[in-house]
N, C-alpha and C positions, 0 to 999 in steps of 0.2 A: 502237702496240700493246702494245708491253715497257713501256711507263710506264704502260699500263692495268693491265696484268698486274700491275707491280711492285705499284701502288697497291691493288687488288684484295688481294691476299696481303697485304700490310701491313695492311687493314681486318680481313681473317680472323685474321691472326695475333692482331691487336690485341684483337680479341672473345674469342679465347681465353682471354687474361689471361698474365700470367708466371705465378703460383703455379699455377695449371691446367695450363699446358704443361710445369711442372716434372713435375707429379704426371702425367700423360701418359706421358712421359719414361719414369720410373724405372719406372710401369705396365709399359711395353711391354718395358723391359730385362729385368725380372722375367720375365715372360711368354716372351721370348725365348731366355732363358738355361735355361728349363726346360726348353726343347724340342730344344735341340742334344744331348744325350745320344743321344735316341731318332733323330737324325736320323744320326749317325754312324753307330751299329749299322744303323741301313734301309741306308745306303750301304754298310758293307761286307760286308750280306747281298747286295746288289743286285751289286755289285762281283765277289765269287766265282763267284756265278748265272751273269754276265754271260760270266767266263772260262769256265767249265765249260759251256755251251752255246752260246755266239755263234756261232762256225763251224758248228754244226750247224742253229744256226735260219736260217743265211744259206744252206747248201745247201737247206733245206726249202722255202724262197721259192722259189728259183731253178728248182726242179724239179718245181715244183708242178702245173704246165700250166694244165688248164680249174679245177682246185681252188687256182690262187691267190688270190682273196680271202679262202676260207677258211681258209688257212694264212699267208696274210698278217695277217688278221686277228687269228689267235691269235698269232703271233710278234713283232708290233707290241705285244701289252699285255707282253713282257717291260720291265720298268724302265726309266727313260729311254729319247732320242729315238735310240738308235745303231742303230736298224734301220730308221727314216726316211730316215736316210742312207745306208744301204747300199743300198735299196728304190731312191731316186732316183738312185743309180750304176745300178742295174740296171735299172731304166726306161728311162734315157739310153743305153745301151747295147744297147736292145731285147733285155735279157733277161726282162722282165716288162711284161707288158700294164699299161693304166693302171686295170683292174679292181683289180689287186694292190697295185697303189701307192697308192691311194685308202684302199682297206682298210687299207693299214698305217698312213697317217700318221692316221686317224680313231681308230684301238685303241692308237696310242701314246700313253703316260700320262705322259711326262717325268717333269715334278717333283711329280706328283699324289701319287705312292705316298707318297714321302718325309712329306711337308706332312702326308697323311691320318695318316700313322704318328706323326709327333711330334706330332700334335693330339690322339691317343688315340680316334680314332674306330673305332668299331666292326667289326668282322671284316666284319659282314653287311653295312655300307655299303662297306667299302672293295671287297668280293669281287664285291659288287651292281655297283658301277658300273665296274669293271673289264668284268665280264660282259657287262655291258648295253654296253661301248665296241665288244669284240670282234664283239658280234651284230649290232650297226648299222653296223660299220664293213663286214663280212662280206656282209651285206645290200646295201649302197650299193654295193661293189666290184662283186658278183655282177649287180647292174642295169647298170651302168657297164659292163661288159664285153658284156651284151647290146646297150645301146642305141651303143654307141661301138667298137665292134670296128675300123674302123680306126686306132685309136690302140692296137691290141693290138699286143704287141711282139713280134718274129719272133728266133727264136733265131739269134744271130750273136755274133763275137769283140765281146768287151767293152772298150771302148776308155774308159769313164771308171773310175778305179781308187778305191777306198774309200780316201780317203788319208788318213795317219796325223793330219792337222791335226785333221780332224772326230771322233775317235775321244775318249772321254770322260778326265777325267782318270786312271781307273782304270785304263783301259789305255797312258797315257802315264807314269805313275809308279811302277806295279804297286799292287794292290788295297788294303793298307792305306795306304800314304802318298795315294793316289787318292781314298779315303774321306774322309782329312781334310781336305784340298784343297776337295772338291765340298762336306762338309758346310757348311766355313766358308765358301763364297762363297752357298749357299741359306739359312745361318743370317743373312748382312746382308741377303738378298733378303726375308727374312722378317720382319724387323727394321725395313727401310725401308718396307715393305708394312703393317705390322701400326700404325708410328709415324704413318701417313698416314690409316689406318682409325679409329683410335682416335681422333686429332685432330676428323676430320670429324665420327665418332659426336657426340662433345664437343660439338661446334658445333649440328651440324643435329639431331640425336638419331636414335636408331635406327631408330624407329617412322618418322618423316617419310623417311628416307634409302629404308628398304626399300618402302613406298609407292610413290616416284617410277620406280620398277619396275615392281611389284606392278598400278599402276593405269594404269598404260598398256602395251595387250595388245601383245607381240612384242618389244616395246622392248630388254626383258633379254638376249634371244635375241640380239639382231642387234648388240647392244653386242658382251655376251660372244664371240661367235665372232669378232667384228674384233680383239678384243683378243687373241683363241687364234692369231689368226692372226701376229701378231708372232714371228719365228723366234728366240726365245732364252728360255731357261728363266724367266724374271721372268713370263712370261705364263699359263704352267699355276700358278706361286705365286699370284699376283692370283686368279685365277679360283677356285682352292681355299680359298684365304683369305677370300675374300666370302663363299663357300659355308659354310663352316663358322662364321664368324660369323653367318651367317641374314640376310646383307644381301640376295642374290640366292637365287632358288629351285630347283628340280633342274633345271629346263627351261633357264635360262640358265646354270647351273653344264655342263651337259651339252653346249650348245654352244659353250661355250666350251672344254672339252677336247678335244672330237670335232675341233675345228678348230687344233688346238693340238699341233701335227708338231714342233715343236723345229727343231733345225739341217737337218731335212730340206728346207724349203722352200729352206732358202739353197744347199745342193748340187745340189738341181734347177736352179736361175739359174744356176749355175756349170759343170753338164755339160750340161745339154739348152741346148743353142744357138737352140732355134725358142722366143723371147720370146714369142710369139704364144699357142704351144700352152702353154708354164710357165702364163701369165695364164688361160687358159681352166681348169686344173685348180685353179688360188687359188681360182676364182670359183665351180668345182663341190663344191670342198674348203667354203666356205664356204655356199651354197647348201644343199646337204646337212645339215650342223650344224646349220644354223639349221631348215632343217625339221624334225629330229628331235627337237631343242629344245622346239619348238612343240608335236610331240605328246604329249611327255613331259609338261610344265607342260598341255595340253590333256586330260588322261587322269587328270590329279593324280598322277601316278609321284611317290614320294618316296623316297630312299636311305637 
C-alpha cells in the first residue's frame, strides 16, 4: 500500500514538472505572505474581543435555560473555538443540554473568520456566513432539545473544569504574543493547504476539479462535513480555502463549517465518559451539517 502511494506521488509530481513546481511554490509563497498582516490584525482583534467578553458569554450559556440553543448559537459565533470547548465541559457537567451543545458546535467559526478576512472577502459574505451558522445552529439546537429531552442536562455541580491546556494562545501568552503565535500557525497551515491546492489545480485543472463535486449530488457536502469533524483548526482552514478558491460550492462549504467544532469534540471525549453518547453527538452533528448544506445547495444560496 505504501509503495503504491509512493509510486502515485512520484508520477503526480513528475507530471507537474520541476519548472512548474518552482513556479507553484513561488506563487504560493507570494500569495501567503500577502495574507499574514491581515491574519495578525484579525487575531489581535479577536484576542481583545475574547478577553473582554469571554467570561460573560460563558455565564450566558450556562444560565440560558430553555433559550440555551439560541444563546449557544450566538455565543458560538465568537471567533475561534474556545466556546465549543467550554460548552463541552458544561455538557459533561450537566449544566447545559444537548440542544445548546449542538447549537454552539454548529455556530463555531474556528479559523474561518481570519482566513476570510485575510483573503479580503467582503463583509457581506462574512456576515452572511456567520449569521447563517447562528440561525442553523440555533434551529437545530431547538429541534434537538425537543426531540432528545433525555439528553438535557440538569443543573448540578460541574465536575469538568475548563482546563488551561484547551485555552487559546491569546489566553496562555497574552493577547499580543498570542496573536503572533496563532497567526504564525495559521499562516503555516494556509501555506501548506494553498500549495497542495495549487499543485492539484495545475495538474487536473480547476474546472475538472470543481466538476468532481458539482456532478455528483451531495458528495461535496458529505466530504466537507467529514473534513469539518477533524478536531483541529486545519479543518476550517481547508474548507474556507477551498470555497474561496472556487473549488466547492456554498452547500459543501457550509456543511464543512457547521461540523467544524474545533477542539470542542476533543474536550467532549475527554470529559464526558459515555463514549456511545459522544459518538451519537458526533453523528448528529455530521448528519445535521450535511442536511443544511444540501438544503443550501438545493436552494441555490450563494454567500
